[in-house]
TIFITI-648276 format. One record per residue: residue in one letter; x, y, z of N, C-alpha, C, O in turn. Coordinates in steps of 0.05 Angstrom, whole numbers, plus 5000, padded with zeros to 4 digits. Layout:
<residuo a n_east X n_north Y n_up Z ca_east X ca_north Y ca_up Z c_east X c_north Y c_up Z o_east X o_north Y o_up Z>
...
//
This chain:
<residuo m n_east 3457 n_north 8642 n_up 1885 ca_east 3484 ca_north 8637 ca_up 1898 c_east 3484 c_north 8620 c_up 1917 o_east 3468 o_north 8617 o_up 1936>
<residuo i n_east 3510 n_north 8605 n_up 1907 ca_east 3518 ca_north 8584 ca_up 1935 c_east 3532 c_north 8597 c_up 1955 o_east 3551 o_north 8611 o_up 1948>
<residuo t n_east 3526 n_north 8594 n_up 1979 ca_east 3535 ca_north 8598 ca_up 2010 c_east 3543 c_north 8576 c_up 2020 o_east 3564 o_north 8577 o_up 2032>
<residuo g n_east 3536 n_north 8562 n_up 2019 ca_east 3554 ca_north 8534 ca_up 2034 c_east 3542 c_north 8511 c_up 2021 o_east 3520 o_north 8512 o_up 2009>
<residuo l n_east 3556 n_north 8487 n_up 2024 ca_east 3544 ca_north 8455 ca_up 2015 c_east 3551 c_north 8440 c_up 2032 o_east 3574 o_north 8446 o_up 2041>
<residuo k n_east 3540 n_north 8422 n_up 2040 ca_east 3545 ca_north 8407 ca_up 2062 c_east 3537 c_north 8379 c_up 2056 o_east 3515 o_north 8374 o_up 2046>
<residuo a n_east 3557 n_north 8357 n_up 2063 ca_east 3546 ca_north 8328 ca_up 2061 c_east 3535 c_north 8320 c_up 2088 o_east 3525 o_north 8298 o_up 2091>
<residuo g n_east 3537 n_north 8339 n_up 2111 ca_east 3519 ca_north 8327 ca_up 2137 c_east 3539 c_north 8305 c_up 2141 o_east 3556 o_north 8296 o_up 2125>
<residuo y n_east 3533 n_north 8296 n_up 2173 ca_east 3539 ca_north 8276 ca_up 2188 c_east 3536 c_north 8250 c_up 2173 o_east 3516 o_north 8236 o_up 2172>
<residuo q n_east 3565 n_north 8244 n_up 2160 ca_east 3562 ca_north 8212 ca_up 2150 c_east 3583 c_north 8193 c_up 2161 o_east 3605 o_north 8202 o_up 2168>
<residuo e n_east 3577 n_north 8170 n_up 2163 ca_east 3595 ca_north 8145 ca_up 2176 c_east 3617 c_north 8142 c_up 2151 o_east 3608 o_north 8138 o_up 2128>
<residuo s n_east 3635 n_north 8144 n_up 2154 ca_east 3657 ca_north 8137 ca_up 2130 c_east 3678 c_north 8130 c_up 2136 o_east 3685 o_north 8138 o_up 2158>
<residuo y n_east 3692 n_north 8116 n_up 2126 ca_east 3719 ca_north 8097 ca_up 2131 c_east 3747 c_north 8119 c_up 2106 o_east 3772 o_north 8120 o_up 2107>
<residuo n n_east 3730 n_north 8131 n_up 2092 ca_east 3741 ca_north 8150 ca_up 2073 c_east 3728 c_north 8183 c_up 2066 o_east 3705 o_north 8185 o_up 2058>
<residuo i n_east 3744 n_north 8203 n_up 2069 ca_east 3737 ca_north 8224 ca_up 2062 c_east 3727 c_north 8229 c_up 2038 o_east 3710 o_north 8245 o_up 2031>
<residuo n n_east 3739 n_north 8213 n_up 2024 ca_east 3739 ca_north 8226 ca_up 1989 c_east 3706 c_north 8216 c_up 1980 o_east 3695 o_north 8224 o_up 1960>
<residuo n n_east 3694 n_north 8200 n_up 1995 ca_east 3658 ca_north 8200 ca_up 1987 c_east 3650 c_north 8219 c_up 1990 o_east 3639 o_north 8230 o_up 1971>
<residuo q n_east 3653 n_north 8232 n_up 2019 ca_east 3638 ca_north 8260 ca_up 2026 c_east 3646 c_north 8279 c_up 2001 o_east 3627 o_north 8286 o_up 1987>
<residuo l n_east 3673 n_north 8288 n_up 1993 ca_east 3677 ca_north 8302 ca_up 1974 c_east 3669 c_north 8301 c_up 1953 o_east 3660 o_north 8320 o_up 1939>
<residuo n n_east 3671 n_north 8271 n_up 1944 ca_east 3665 ca_north 8269 ca_up 1914 c_east 3631 c_north 8276 c_up 1910 o_east 3624 o_north 8281 o_up 1887>
<residuo a n_east 3613 n_north 8276 n_up 1931 ca_east 3589 ca_north 8282 ca_up 1930 c_east 3590 c_north 8309 c_up 1927 o_east 3577 o_north 8322 o_up 1911>
<residuo i n_east 3603 n_north 8316 n_up 1941 ca_east 3597 ca_north 8359 ca_up 1932 c_east 3613 c_north 8368 c_up 1911 o_east 3610 o_north 8391 o_up 1902>
<residuo l n_east 3632 n_north 8351 n_up 1902 ca_east 3642 ca_north 8360 ca_up 1877 c_east 3626 c_north 8348 c_up 1851 o_east 3632 o_north 8355 o_up 1828>
<residuo k n_east 3606 n_north 8330 n_up 1856 ca_east 3587 ca_north 8331 ca_up 1837 c_east 3571 c_north 8349 c_up 1834 o_east 3567 o_north 8364 o_up 1815>
<residuo s n_east 3557 n_north 8346 n_up 1860 ca_east 3535 ca_north 8376 ca_up 1849 c_east 3552 c_north 8403 c_up 1841 o_east 3539 o_north 8422 o_up 1834>
<residuo l n_east 3576 n_north 8406 n_up 1841 ca_east 3590 ca_north 8428 ca_up 1824 c_east 3604 c_north 8424 c_up 1801 o_east 3617 o_north 8441 o_up 1788>
<residuo k n_east 3597 n_north 8393 n_up 1793 ca_east 3607 ca_north 8390 ca_up 1768 c_east 3599 c_north 8413 c_up 1743 o_east 3576 o_north 8420 o_up 1739>
<residuo g n_east 3618 n_north 8423 n_up 1729 ca_east 3605 ca_north 8433 ca_up 1710 c_east 3605 c_north 8468 c_up 1718 o_east 3596 o_north 8484 o_up 1701>
<residuo k n_east 3613 n_north 8475 n_up 1737 ca_east 3616 ca_north 8502 ca_up 1754 c_east 3635 c_north 8511 c_up 1759 o_east 3637 o_north 8528 o_up 1777>
<residuo t n_east 3653 n_north 8501 n_up 1746 ca_east 3681 ca_north 8515 ca_up 1748 c_east 3680 c_north 8546 c_up 1741 o_east 3679 o_north 8566 o_up 1756>
<residuo k n_east 3681 n_north 8542 n_up 1711 ca_east 3680 ca_north 8573 ca_up 1704 c_east 3666 c_north 8589 c_up 1721 o_east 3675 o_north 8609 o_up 1731>
<residuo q n_east 3636 n_north 8579 n_up 1725 ca_east 3617 ca_north 8608 ca_up 1733 c_east 3634 c_north 8612 c_up 1766 o_east 3641 o_north 8635 o_up 1771>
<residuo l n_east 3640 n_north 8592 n_up 1787 ca_east 3660 ca_north 8591 ca_up 1802 c_east 3685 c_north 8611 c_up 1805 o_east 3694 o_north 8621 o_up 1826>
<residuo r n_east 3693 n_north 8613 n_up 1783 ca_east 3720 ca_north 8628 ca_up 1785 c_east 3709 c_north 8658 c_up 1780 o_east 3710 o_north 8676 o_up 1797>
<residuo h n_east 3696 n_north 8661 n_up 1750 ca_east 3677 ca_north 8681 ca_up 1759 c_east 3664 c_north 8706 c_up 1772 o_east 3665 o_north 8730 o_up 1767>
<residuo l n_east 3651 n_north 8688 n_up 1794 ca_east 3642 ca_north 8699 ca_up 1819 c_east 3655 c_north 8708 c_up 1843 o_east 3645 o_north 8722 o_up 1860>
<residuo k n_east 3687 n_north 8693 n_up 1841 ca_east 3705 ca_north 8699 ca_up 1856 c_east 3717 c_north 8720 c_up 1840 o_east 3729 o_north 8735 o_up 1857>
<residuo e n_east 3720 n_north 8728 n_up 1823 ca_east 3731 ca_north 8745 ca_up 1810 c_east 3714 c_north 8766 c_up 1818 o_east 3723 o_north 8783 o_up 1832>
<residuo k n_east 3689 n_north 8766 n_up 1812 ca_east 3673 ca_north 8791 ca_up 1806 c_east 3672 c_north 8805 c_up 1839 o_east 3680 o_north 8828 o_up 1843>
<residuo y n_east 3662 n_north 8789 n_up 1858 ca_east 3654 ca_north 8796 ca_up 1878 c_east 3667 c_north 8789 c_up 1899 o_east 3658 o_north 8785 o_up 1922>
<residuo g n_east 3701 n_north 8787 n_up 1890 ca_east 3720 ca_north 8776 ca_up 1917 c_east 3714 c_north 8756 c_up 1931 o_east 3717 o_north 8761 o_up 1955>
<residuo l n_east 3706 n_north 8733 n_up 1928 ca_east 3697 ca_north 8712 ca_up 1941 c_east 3724 c_north 8694 c_up 1948 o_east 3742 o_north 8692 o_up 1931>
<residuo e n_east 3724 n_north 8684 n_up 1969 ca_east 3735 ca_north 8664 ca_up 1971 c_east 3721 c_north 8629 c_up 1979 o_east 3698 o_north 8626 o_up 1988>
<residuo f n_east 3739 n_north 8607 n_up 1973 ca_east 3732 ca_north 8586 ca_up 1978 c_east 3743 c_north 8568 c_up 1992 o_east 3768 o_north 8567 o_up 1991>
<residuo l n_east 3731 n_north 8553 n_up 2006 ca_east 3736 ca_north 8528 ca_up 2029 c_east 3731 c_north 8507 c_up 2026 o_east 3708 o_north 8504 o_up 2016>
<residuo l n_east 3745 n_north 8484 n_up 2030 ca_east 3734 ca_north 8456 ca_up 2027 c_east 3739 c_north 8452 c_up 2054 o_east 3762 o_north 8453 o_up 2060>
<residuo m n_east 3718 n_north 8445 n_up 2076 ca_east 3728 ca_north 8444 ca_up 2097 c_east 3722 c_north 8411 c_up 2105 o_east 3704 o_north 8397 o_up 2095>
<residuo v n_east 3741 n_north 8403 n_up 2124 ca_east 3735 ca_north 8368 ca_up 2121 c_east 3735 c_north 8365 c_up 2152 o_east 3756 o_north 8364 o_up 2164>
<residuo v n_east 3710 n_north 8363 n_up 2163 ca_east 3708 ca_north 8357 ca_up 2187 c_east 3704 c_north 8325 c_up 2198 o_east 3684 o_north 8311 o_up 2195>
<residuo i n_east 3730 n_north 8315 n_up 2213 ca_east 3733 ca_north 8285 ca_up 2222 c_east 3722 c_north 8287 c_up 2256 o_east 3731 o_north 8303 o_up 2272>
<residuo q n_east 3701 n_north 8265 n_up 2261 ca_east 3692 ca_north 8254 ca_up 2281 c_east 3711 c_north 8227 c_up 2284 o_east 3701 o_north 8206 o_up 2279>
<residuo v n_east 3741 n_north 8228 n_up 2294 ca_east 3737 ca_north 8196 ca_up 2306 c_east 3725 c_north 8181 c_up 2330 o_east 3723 o_north 8190 o_up 2353>
<residuo e n_east 3718 n_north 8157 n_up 2323 ca_east 3700 ca_north 8146 ca_up 2343 c_east 3700 c_north 8113 c_up 2339 o_east 3692 o_north 8097 o_up 2322>
<residuo n n_east 3713 n_north 8111 n_up 2366 ca_east 3725 ca_north 8074 ca_up 2373 c_east 3753 c_north 8079 c_up 2364 o_east 3763 o_north 8057 o_up 2358>
<residuo s n_east 3770 n_north 8098 n_up 2361 ca_east 3799 ca_north 8097 ca_up 2354 c_east 3799 c_north 8088 c_up 2322 o_east 3819 o_north 8076 o_up 2313>
<residuo e n_east 3777 n_north 8095 n_up 2307 ca_east 3778 ca_north 8087 ca_up 2280 c_east 3775 c_north 8110 c_up 2266 o_east 3754 o_north 8122 o_up 2262>
<residuo p n_east 3811 n_north 8117 n_up 2254 ca_east 3809 ca_north 8143 ca_up 2242 c_east 3801 c_north 8136 c_up 2211 o_east 3805 o_north 8113 o_up 2202>
<residuo p n_east 3788 n_north 8160 n_up 2191 ca_east 3779 ca_north 8146 ca_up 2161 c_east 3812 c_north 8158 c_up 2154 o_east 3830 o_north 8172 o_up 2166>
<residuo a n_east 3808 n_north 8143 n_up 2124 ca_east 3832 ca_north 8155 ca_up 2111 c_east 3827 c_north 8178 c_up 2096 o_east 3810 o_north 8186 o_up 2082>
<residuo m n_east 3855 n_north 8187 n_up 2107 ca_east 3850 ca_north 8216 ca_up 2106 c_east 3872 c_north 8224 c_up 2083 o_east 3895 o_north 8231 o_up 2090>
<residuo y n_east 3865 n_north 8223 n_up 2059 ca_east 3881 ca_north 8231 ca_up 2033 c_east 3862 c_north 8241 c_up 2018 o_east 3839 o_north 8235 o_up 2021>
<residuo l n_east 3872 n_north 8261 n_up 1996 ca_east 3858 ca_north 8276 ca_up 1977 c_east 3860 c_north 8255 c_up 1944 o_east 3881 o_north 8245 o_up 1937>
<residuo q n_east 3839 n_north 8254 n_up 1933 ca_east 3839 ca_north 8241 ca_up 1904 c_east 3852 c_north 8267 c_up 1886 o_east 3847 o_north 8291 o_up 1888>
<residuo k n_east 3867 n_north 8254 n_up 1869 ca_east 3874 ca_north 8281 ca_up 1843 c_east 3845 c_north 8298 c_up 1837 o_east 3842 o_north 8322 o_up 1832>
<residuo d n_east 3829 n_north 8282 n_up 1837 ca_east 3811 ca_north 8307 ca_up 1821 c_east 3795 c_north 8327 c_up 1847 o_east 3788 o_north 8349 o_up 1841>
<residuo i n_east 3792 n_north 8318 n_up 1868 ca_east 3791 ca_north 8342 ca_up 1886 c_east 3813 c_north 8360 c_up 1891 o_east 3809 o_north 8383 o_up 1899>
<residuo i n_east 3841 n_north 8351 n_up 1885 ca_east 3866 ca_north 8373 ca_up 1887 c_east 3855 c_north 8393 c_up 1860 o_east 3849 o_north 8417 o_up 1858>
<residuo d n_east 3855 n_north 8373 n_up 1842 ca_east 3852 ca_north 8392 ca_up 1810 c_east 3830 c_north 8412 c_up 1811 o_east 3828 o_north 8433 o_up 1797>
<residuo f n_east 3807 n_north 8402 n_up 1834 ca_east 3785 ca_north 8421 ca_up 1823 c_east 3789 c_north 8446 c_up 1847 o_east 3781 o_north 8468 o_up 1841>
<residuo a n_east 3802 n_north 8439 n_up 1873 ca_east 3805 ca_north 8461 ca_up 1898 c_east 3829 c_north 8481 c_up 1888 o_east 3835 o_north 8501 o_up 1901>
<residuo s n_east 3844 n_north 8473 n_up 1861 ca_east 3864 ca_north 8486 ca_up 1855 c_east 3849 c_north 8510 c_up 1825 o_east 3852 o_north 8534 o_up 1823>
<residuo l n_east 3837 n_north 8496 n_up 1810 ca_east 3821 ca_north 8505 ca_up 1793 c_east 3801 c_north 8535 c_up 1808 o_east 3805 o_north 8559 o_up 1806>
<residuo i n_east 3788 n_north 8525 n_up 1817 ca_east 3777 ca_north 8548 ca_up 1838 c_east 3789 c_north 8563 c_up 1859 o_east 3778 o_north 8584 o_up 1866>
<residuo q n_east 3815 n_north 8553 n_up 1872 ca_east 3826 ca_north 8575 ca_up 1882 c_east 3823 c_north 8572 c_up 1913 o_east 3829 o_north 8588 o_up 1931>
<residuo a n_east 3810 n_north 8545 n_up 1915 ca_east 3801 ca_north 8538 ca_up 1944 c_east 3819 c_north 8529 c_up 1963 o_east 3831 o_north 8509 o_up 1958>
<residuo e n_east 3823 n_north 8541 n_up 1989 ca_east 3839 ca_north 8529 ca_up 2012 c_east 3814 c_north 8500 c_up 2022 o_east 3790 o_north 8494 o_up 2019>
<residuo i n_east 3836 n_north 8490 n_up 2032 ca_east 3828 ca_north 8459 ca_up 2045 c_east 3837 c_north 8460 c_up 2073 o_east 3857 o_north 8472 o_up 2080>
<residuo h n_east 3817 n_north 8447 n_up 2091 ca_east 3820 ca_north 8451 ca_up 2116 c_east 3809 c_north 8425 c_up 2131 o_east 3786 o_north 8417 o_up 2129>
<residuo f n_east 3827 n_north 8414 n_up 2145 ca_east 3818 ca_north 8394 ca_up 2163 c_east 3817 c_north 8400 c_up 2188 o_east 3832 o_north 8415 o_up 2201>
<residuo y n_east 3795 n_north 8386 n_up 2197 ca_east 3785 ca_north 8390 ca_up 2233 c_east 3782 c_north 8365 c_up 2242 o_east 3768 o_north 8350 o_up 2228>
<residuo l n_east 3797 n_north 8355 n_up 2268 ca_east 3800 ca_north 8328 ca_up 2275 c_east 3790 c_north 8330 c_up 2303 o_east 3802 o_north 8343 o_up 2320>
<residuo y n_east 3768 n_north 8316 n_up 2307 ca_east 3757 ca_north 8314 ca_up 2334 c_east 3756 c_north 8287 c_up 2341 o_east 3740 o_north 8272 o_up 2331>
<residuo i n_east 3776 n_north 8279 n_up 2362 ca_east 3783 ca_north 8247 ca_up 2372 c_east 3763 c_north 8248 c_up 2402 o_east 3762 o_north 8228 o_up 2417>
//
């Protein structure tokens, strides 16, 4: 059972790089995730934690495939910004 996936701390100027790595590991599992959600009353969350260094924030937008995936599994998306 998947309880959490993490990209870990990575220096990047585009949050989609890390999100795509997570989505790649979940590719093809949408149906199973939806089944588990219904069967066990699970909730899914994509949490993006951003640590801004040297006043250089990353690009903060979501690519369509990330939005589509979150919608398919009915996931919430949260952003945390540390400056």
